[in-house]
Jmol script that loads the backbone (N, CA, C; Angstrom):
load data "model"
ATOM      1  N   UNK A   1     108.149  56.047  63.192  1.00  0.00           N
ATOM      2  CA  UNK A   1     107.022  56.884  63.577  1.00  0.00           C
ATOM      3  C   UNK A   1     106.151  56.179  64.591  1.00  0.00           C
ATOM      4  N   UNK A   2     106.179  54.876  64.592  1.00  0.00           N
ATOM      5  CA  UNK A   2     105.343  54.129  65.522  1.00  0.00           C
ATOM      6  C   UNK A   2     105.734  54.405  66.966  1.00  0.00           C
ATOM      7  N   UNK A   3     106.969  54.855  67.191  1.00  0.00           N
ATOM      8  CA  UNK A   3     107.434  55.121  68.550  1.00  0.00           C
ATOM      9  C   UNK A   3     107.029  56.512  69.049  1.00  0.00           C
ATOM     10  N   UNK A   4     106.555  57.348  68.142  1.00  0.00           N
ATOM     11  CA  UNK A   4     106.151  58.697  68.539  1.00  0.00           C
ATOM     12  C   UNK A   4     104.813  58.669  69.251  1.00  0.00           C
ATOM     13  N   UNK A   5     104.580  59.636  70.128  1.00  0.00           N
ATOM     14  CA  UNK A   5     103.264  59.742  70.752  1.00  0.00           C
ATOM     15  C   UNK A   5     102.188  60.009  69.688  1.00  0.00           C
ATOM     16  N   UNK A   6     100.991  59.582  69.945  1.00  0.00           N
ATOM     17  CA  UNK A   6      99.889  59.718  68.987  1.00  0.00           C
ATOM     18  C   UNK A   6      99.656  61.177  68.584  1.00  0.00           C
ATOM     19  N   UNK A   7      99.757  62.099  69.540  1.00  0.00           N
ATOM     20  CA  UNK A   7      99.531  63.515  69.215  1.00  0.00           C
ATOM     21  C   UNK A   7     100.566  64.035  68.222  1.00  0.00           C
ATOM     22  N   UNK A   8     101.806  63.531  68.268  1.00  0.00           N
ATOM     23  CA  UNK A   8     102.841  63.949  67.328  1.00  0.00           C
ATOM     24  C   UNK A   8     102.589  63.315  65.964  1.00  0.00           C
ATOM     25  N   UNK A   9     102.221  62.030  65.969  1.00  0.00           N
ATOM     26  CA  UNK A   9     101.965  61.340  64.704  1.00  0.00           C
ATOM     27  C   UNK A   9     100.824  61.993  63.946  1.00  0.00           C
ATOM     28  N   UNK A  10      99.818  62.506  64.657  1.00  0.00           N
ATOM     29  CA  UNK A  10      98.672  63.135  64.009  1.00  0.00           C
ATOM     30  C   UNK A  10      99.080  64.411  63.268  1.00  0.00           C
ATOM     31  N   UNK A  11     100.136  65.064  63.732  1.00  0.00           N
ATOM     32  CA  UNK A  11     100.582  66.309  63.102  1.00  0.00           C
ATOM     33  C   UNK A  11     101.415  66.066  61.850  1.00  0.00           C
ATOM     34  N   UNK A  12     101.955  64.874  61.689  1.00  0.00           N
ATOM     35  CA  UNK A  12     102.790  64.564  60.537  1.00  0.00           C
ATOM     36  C   UNK A  12     101.927  64.104  59.373  1.00  0.00           C
ATOM     37  N   UNK A  13     102.248  64.599  58.172  1.00  0.00           N
ATOM     38  CA  UNK A  13     101.436  64.263  56.992  1.00  0.00           C
ATOM     39  C   UNK A  13     102.060  63.156  56.156  1.00  0.00           C
ATOM     40  N   UNK A  14     103.270  62.733  56.475  1.00  0.00           N
ATOM     41  CA  UNK A  14     103.948  61.682  55.711  1.00  0.00           C
ATOM     42  C   UNK A  14     103.326  60.326  56.015  1.00  0.00           C
ATOM     43  N   UNK A  15     103.621  59.373  55.172  1.00  0.00           N
ATOM     44  CA  UNK A  15     103.141  58.015  55.382  1.00  0.00           C
ATOM     45  C   UNK A  15     103.870  57.346  56.529  1.00  0.00           C
ATOM     46  N   UNK A  16     103.472  56.149  56.851  1.00  0.00           N
ATOM     47  CA  UNK A  16     104.054  55.455  57.999  1.00  0.00           C
ATOM     48  C   UNK A  16     105.486  55.011  57.751  1.00  0.00           C
ATOM     49  N   UNK A  17     105.942  55.003  56.501  1.00  0.00           N
ATOM     50  CA  UNK A  17     107.310  54.594  56.198  1.00  0.00           C
ATOM     51  C   UNK A  17     108.302  55.741  56.236  1.00  0.00           C
ATOM     52  N   UNK A  18     107.886  56.929  56.610  1.00  0.00           N
ATOM     53  CA  UNK A  18     108.759  58.099  56.603  1.00  0.00           C
ATOM     54  C   UNK A  18     109.764  58.036  57.741  1.00  0.00           C
ATOM     55  N   UNK A  19     110.925  58.623  57.505  1.00  0.00           N
ATOM     56  CA  UNK A  19     111.957  58.713  58.523  1.00  0.00           C
ATOM     57  C   UNK A  19     111.802  60.059  59.220  1.00  0.00           C
ATOM     58  N   UNK A  20     111.666  60.018  60.515  1.00  0.00           N
ATOM     59  CA  UNK A  20     111.471  61.238  61.305  1.00  0.00           C
ATOM     60  C   UNK A  20     112.603  61.337  62.302  1.00  0.00           C
ATOM     61  N   UNK A  21     113.238  62.508  62.375  1.00  0.00           N
ATOM     62  CA  UNK A  21     114.289  62.740  63.348  1.00  0.00           C
ATOM     63  C   UNK A  21     113.731  63.639  64.439  1.00  0.00           C
ATOM     64  N   UNK A  22     113.852  63.193  65.659  1.00  0.00           N
ATOM     65  CA  UNK A  22     113.360  63.961  66.807  1.00  0.00           C
ATOM     66  C   UNK A  22     114.561  64.326  67.651  1.00  0.00           C
ATOM     67  N   UNK A  23     114.693  65.613  67.959  1.00  0.00           N
ATOM     68  CA  UNK A  23     115.787  66.079  68.807  1.00  0.00           C
ATOM     69  C   UNK A  23     115.183  66.627  70.082  1.00  0.00           C
ATOM     70  N   UNK A  24     115.565  66.061  71.193  1.00  0.00           N
ATOM     71  CA  UNK A  24     115.062  66.512  72.487  1.00  0.00           C
ATOM     72  C   UNK A  24     116.201  67.199  73.211  1.00  0.00           C
ATOM     73  N   UNK A  25     115.990  68.468  73.516  1.00  0.00           N
ATOM     74  CA  UNK A  25     117.018  69.238  74.201  1.00  0.00           C
ATOM     75  C   UNK A  25     116.604  69.448  75.642  1.00  0.00           C
ATOM     76  N   UNK A  26     117.593  69.481  76.511  1.00  0.00           N
ATOM     77  CA  UNK A  26     117.311  69.747  77.910  1.00  0.00           C
ATOM     78  C   UNK A  26     116.990  71.225  78.081  1.00  0.00           C
ATOM     79  N   UNK A  27     116.034  71.497  78.948  1.00  0.00           N
ATOM     80  CA  UNK A  27     115.686  72.886  79.230  1.00  0.00           C
ATOM     81  C   UNK A  27     116.790  73.502  80.076  1.00  0.00           C
ATOM     82  N   UNK A  28     117.082  74.742  79.770  1.00  0.00           N
ATOM     83  CA  UNK A  28     118.097  75.449  80.541  1.00  0.00           C
ATOM     84  C   UNK A  28     117.591  75.669  81.960  1.00  0.00           C
ATOM     85  N   UNK A  29     118.438  75.395  82.912  1.00  0.00           N
ATOM     86  CA  UNK A  29     118.070  75.591  84.310  1.00  0.00           C
ATOM     87  C   UNK A  29     118.282  77.058  84.663  1.00  0.00           C
ATOM     88  N   UNK A  30     117.267  77.659  85.254  1.00  0.00           N
ATOM     89  CA  UNK A  30     117.376  79.052  85.661  1.00  0.00           C
ATOM     90  C   UNK A  30     118.338  79.162  86.838  1.00  0.00           C
ATOM     91  N   UNK A  31     119.201  80.152  86.764  1.00  0.00           N
ATOM     92  CA  UNK A  31     120.133  80.375  87.861  1.00  0.00           C
ATOM     93  C   UNK A  31     119.364  80.903  89.065  1.00  0.00           C
ATOM     94  N   UNK A  32     119.731  80.499  90.245  1.00  0.00           N
ATOM     95  CA  UNK A  32     119.034  81.001  91.425  1.00  0.00           C
ATOM     96  C   UNK A  32     119.222  82.511  91.546  1.00  0.00           C
ATOM     97  N   UNK A  33     118.156  83.184  91.886  1.00  0.00           N
ATOM     98  CA  UNK A  33     118.201  84.647  92.008  1.00  0.00           C
ATOM     99  C   UNK A  33     119.064  85.034  93.203  1.00  0.00           C
ATOM    100  N   UNK A  34     119.944  85.971  92.965  1.00  0.00           N
ATOM    101  CA  UNK A  34     120.781  86.448  94.051  1.00  0.00           C
ATOM    102  C   UNK A  34     120.056  87.571  94.776  1.00  0.00           C
ATOM    103  N   UNK A  35     120.237  87.625  96.056  1.00  0.00           N
ATOM    104  CA  UNK A  35     119.610  88.691  96.841  1.00  0.00           C
ATOM    105  C   UNK A  35     120.335  90.001  96.554  1.00  0.00           C
ATOM    106  N   UNK A  36     119.557  91.051  96.275  1.00  0.00           N
ATOM    107  CA  UNK A  36     120.144  92.346  95.954  1.00  0.00           C
ATOM    108  C   UNK A  36     120.497  93.068  97.245  1.00  0.00           C
ATOM    109  N   UNK A  37     121.726  93.466  97.358  1.00  0.00           N
ATOM    110  CA  UNK A  37     122.153  94.258  98.513  1.00  0.00           C
ATOM    111  C   UNK A  37     123.033  95.386  98.017  1.00  0.00           C
ATOM    112  N   UNK A  38     123.032  96.464  98.754  1.00  0.00           N
ATOM    113  CA  UNK A  38     123.878  97.599  98.403  1.00  0.00           C
ATOM    114  C   UNK A  38     124.325  98.306  99.677  1.00  0.00           C
ATOM    115  N   UNK A  39     125.484  98.903  99.599  1.00  0.00           N
ATOM    116  CA  UNK A  39     125.997  99.686 100.720  1.00  0.00           C
ATOM    117  C   UNK A  39     125.791 101.171 100.476  1.00  0.00           C
ATOM    118  N   UNK A  40     125.143 101.508  99.362  1.00  0.00           N
ATOM    119  CA  UNK A  40     124.936 102.910  99.012  1.00  0.00           C
ATOM    120  C   UNK A  40     123.908 103.521  99.964  1.00  0.00           C
ATOM    121  N   UNK A  41     124.277 104.548 100.726  1.00  0.00           N
ATOM    122  CA  UNK A  41     123.352 105.117 101.709  1.00  0.00           C
ATOM    123  C   UNK A  41     122.163 105.859 101.092  1.00  0.00           C
ATOM    124  N   UNK A  42     122.249 106.261  99.809  1.00  0.00           N
ATOM    125  CA  UNK A  42     121.121 106.978  99.209  1.00  0.00           C
ATOM    126  C   UNK A  42     120.135 106.041  98.522  1.00  0.00           C
ATOM    127  N   UNK A  43     120.442 104.748  98.476  1.00  0.00           N
ATOM    128  CA  UNK A  43     119.512 103.803  97.861  1.00  0.00           C
ATOM    129  C   UNK A  43     118.241 103.748  98.706  1.00  0.00           C
ATOM    130  N   UNK A  44     117.106 103.966  98.066  1.00  0.00           N
ATOM    131  CA  UNK A  44     115.824 103.927  98.770  1.00  0.00           C
ATOM    132  C   UNK A  44     115.506 105.208  99.518  1.00  0.00           C
ATOM    133  N   UNK A  45     116.126 106.302  99.113  1.00  0.00           N
ATOM    134  CA  UNK A  45     115.964 107.553  99.838  1.00  0.00           C
ATOM    135  C   UNK A  45     114.507 108.048  99.854  1.00  0.00           C
ATOM    136  N   UNK A  46     113.744 107.695  98.811  1.00  0.00           N
ATOM    137  CA  UNK A  46     112.356 108.149  98.728  1.00  0.00           C
ATOM    138  C   UNK A  46     111.365 107.094  99.198  1.00  0.00           C
ATOM    139  N   UNK A  47     111.816 106.059  99.810  1.00  0.00           N
ATOM    140  CA  UNK A  47     110.985 104.938 100.208  1.00  0.00           C
ATOM    141  C   UNK A  47     109.813 105.349 101.096  1.00  0.00           C
ATOM    142  N   UNK A  48     110.013 106.289 101.990  1.00  0.00           N
ATOM    143  CA  UNK A  48     108.971 106.634 102.960  1.00  0.00           C
ATOM    144  C   UNK A  48     108.200 107.898 102.594  1.00  0.00           C
ATOM    145  N   UNK A  49     108.331 108.381 101.359  1.00  0.00           N
ATOM    146  CA  UNK A  49     107.595 109.578 100.954  1.00  0.00           C
ATOM    147  C   UNK A  49     106.137 109.235 100.746  1.00  0.00           C
ATOM    148  N   UNK A  50     105.256 109.865 101.513  1.00  0.00           N
ATOM    149  CA  UNK A  50     103.830 109.575 101.443  1.00  0.00           C
ATOM    150  C   UNK A  50     103.203 110.052 100.137  1.00  0.00           C
ATOM    151  N   UNK A  51     103.763 111.123  99.533  1.00  0.00           N
ATOM    152  CA  UNK A  51     103.191 111.621  98.284  1.00  0.00           C
ATOM    153  C   UNK A  51     103.513 110.709  97.099  1.00  0.00           C
ATOM    154  N   UNK A  52     104.393 109.750  97.279  1.00  0.00           N
ATOM    155  CA  UNK A  52     104.738 108.822  96.214  1.00  0.00           C
ATOM    156  C   UNK A  52     104.240 107.403  96.500  1.00  0.00           C
ATOM    157  N   UNK A  53     103.286 107.250  97.391  1.00  0.00           N
ATOM    158  CA  UNK A  53     102.770 105.913  97.718  1.00  0.00           C
ATOM    159  C   UNK A  53     102.150 105.262  96.482  1.00  0.00           C
ATOM    160  N   UNK A  54     101.393 106.037  95.692  1.00  0.00           N
ATOM    161  CA  UNK A  54     100.825 105.541  94.428  1.00  0.00           C
ATOM    162  C   UNK A  54     101.681 106.127  93.309  1.00  0.00           C
ATOM    163  N   UNK A  55     102.623 105.345  92.822  1.00  0.00           N
ATOM    164  CA  UNK A  55     103.603 105.839  91.853  1.00  0.00           C
ATOM    165  C   UNK A  55     102.939 106.313  90.565  1.00  0.00           C
ATOM    166  N   UNK A  56     101.973 105.542  90.038  1.00  0.00           N
ATOM    167  CA  UNK A  56     101.314 105.923  88.786  1.00  0.00           C
ATOM    168  C   UNK A  56     100.584 107.259  88.935  1.00  0.00           C
ATOM    169  N   UNK A  57      99.905 107.461  90.040  1.00  0.00           N
ATOM    170  CA  UNK A  57      99.200 108.731  90.273  1.00  0.00           C
ATOM    171  C   UNK A  57     100.197 109.876  90.406  1.00  0.00           C
ATOM    172  N   UNK A  58     101.308 109.643  91.072  1.00  0.00           N
ATOM    173  CA  UNK A  58     102.316 110.686  91.237  1.00  0.00           C
ATOM    174  C   UNK A  58     102.886 111.113  89.890  1.00  0.00           C
ATOM    175  N   UNK A  59     103.199 110.144  89.034  1.00  0.00           N
ATOM    176  CA  UNK A  59     103.757 110.461  87.716  1.00  0.00           C
ATOM    177  C   UNK A  59     102.726 111.199  86.869  1.00  0.00           C
ATOM    178  N   UNK A  60     101.468 110.767  86.900  1.00  0.00           N
ATOM    179  CA  UNK A  60     100.413 111.495  86.166  1.00  0.00           C
ATOM    180  C   UNK A  60     100.336 112.942  86.626  1.00  0.00           C
ATOM    181  N   UNK A  61     100.449 113.156  87.931  1.00  0.00           N
ATOM    182  CA  UNK A  61     100.359 114.505  88.501  1.00  0.00           C
ATOM    183  C   UNK A  61     101.503 115.399  88.020  1.00  0.00           C
ATOM    184  N   UNK A  62     102.728 114.859  87.995  1.00  0.00           N
ATOM    185  CA  UNK A  62     103.844 115.709  87.574  1.00  0.00           C
ATOM    186  C   UNK A  62     103.882 115.895  86.060  1.00  0.00           C
ATOM    187  N   UNK A  63     103.290 114.978  85.302  1.00  0.00           N
ATOM    188  CA  UNK A  63     103.252 115.119  83.846  1.00  0.00           C
ATOM    189  C   UNK A  63     102.080 115.978  83.377  1.00  0.00           C
ATOM    190  N   UNK A  64     101.076 116.131  84.192  1.00  0.00           N
ATOM    191  CA  UNK A  64      99.858 116.828  83.789  1.00  0.00           C
ATOM    192  C   UNK A  64     100.110 118.221  83.218  1.00  0.00           C
ATOM    193  N   UNK A  65     100.951 119.050  83.807  1.00  0.00           N
ATOM    194  CA  UNK A  65     101.171 120.373  83.231  1.00  0.00           C
ATOM    195  C   UNK A  65     101.834 120.337  81.846  1.00  0.00           C
ATOM    196  N   UNK A  66     102.519 119.268  81.520  1.00  0.00           N
ATOM    197  CA  UNK A  66     103.241 119.198  80.252  1.00  0.00           C
ATOM    198  C   UNK A  66     102.482 118.501  79.146  1.00  0.00           C
ATOM    199  N   UNK A  67     101.583 117.585  79.494  1.00  0.00           N
ATOM    200  CA  UNK A  67     100.919 116.771  78.479  1.00  0.00           C
ATOM    201  C   UNK A  67      99.404 116.737  78.694  1.00  0.00           C
ATOM    202  N   UNK A  68      98.668 116.659  77.578  1.00  0.00           N
ATOM    203  CA  UNK A  68      97.222 116.458  77.634  1.00  0.00           C
ATOM    204  C   UNK A  68      96.950 114.970  77.801  1.00  0.00           C
ATOM    205  N   UNK A  69      95.723 114.605  78.106  1.00  0.00           N
ATOM    206  CA  UNK A  69      95.372 113.189  78.310  1.00  0.00           C
ATOM    207  C   UNK A  69      95.576 112.361  77.040  1.00  0.00           C
ATOM    208  N   UNK A  70      95.491 112.992  75.850  1.00  0.00           N
ATOM    209  CA  UNK A  70      95.680 112.246  74.608  1.00  0.00           C
ATOM    210  C   UNK A  70      97.166 112.097  74.233  1.00  0.00           C
ATOM    211  N   UNK A  71      98.063 112.580  75.093  1.00  0.00           N
ATOM    212  CA  UNK A  71      99.487 112.436  74.856  1.00  0.00           C
ATOM    213  C   UNK A  71     100.124 113.621  74.150  1.00  0.00           C
ATOM    214  N   UNK A  72      99.307 114.579  73.667  1.00  0.00           N
ATOM    215  CA  UNK A  72      99.871 115.751  73.012  1.00  0.00           C
ATOM    216  C   UNK A  72     100.420 116.714  74.063  1.00  0.00           C
ATOM    217  N   UNK A  73     101.377 117.519  73.651  1.00  0.00           N
ATOM    218  CA  UNK A  73     102.000 118.453  74.600  1.00  0.00           C
ATOM    219  C   UNK A  73     101.140 119.693  74.800  1.00  0.00           C
ATOM    220  N   UNK A  74     101.128 120.183  76.018  1.00  0.00           N
ATOM    221  CA  UNK A  74     100.491 121.457  76.313  1.00  0.00           C
ATOM    222  C   UNK A  74     101.360 122.584  75.759  1.00  0.00           C
ATOM    223  N   UNK A  75     100.755 123.510  75.091  1.00  0.00           N
ATOM    224  CA  UNK A  75     101.506 124.658  74.569  1.00  0.00           C
ATOM    225  C   UNK A  75     101.375 125.803  75.562  1.00  0.00           C
ATOM    226  N   UNK A  76     102.491 126.488  75.856  1.00  0.00           N
ATOM    227  CA  UNK A  76     102.437 127.612  76.823  1.00  0.00           C
ATOM    228  C   UNK A  76     101.644 128.797  76.321  1.00  0.00           C
TER     229      UNK A  76
END
end "model"
wireframe off; spacefill off
backbone 0.3
color backbone group
């Protein structure tokens, strides 16, 4: 225990004669992100639509006739 850092020793409640096993694992290395590409001609078809510039506002607008602000459904 004497070889442990002081902050670790403070967390242990055993006496100084206790046997402590410490396992240190290597952190997994994140794989480099691959650049997304596609040959699909319809990918991004709505990219330049001005009415969808604010996505959250657009979705609220199309959901408004179906749902109330509290999440309940509008009845016809």
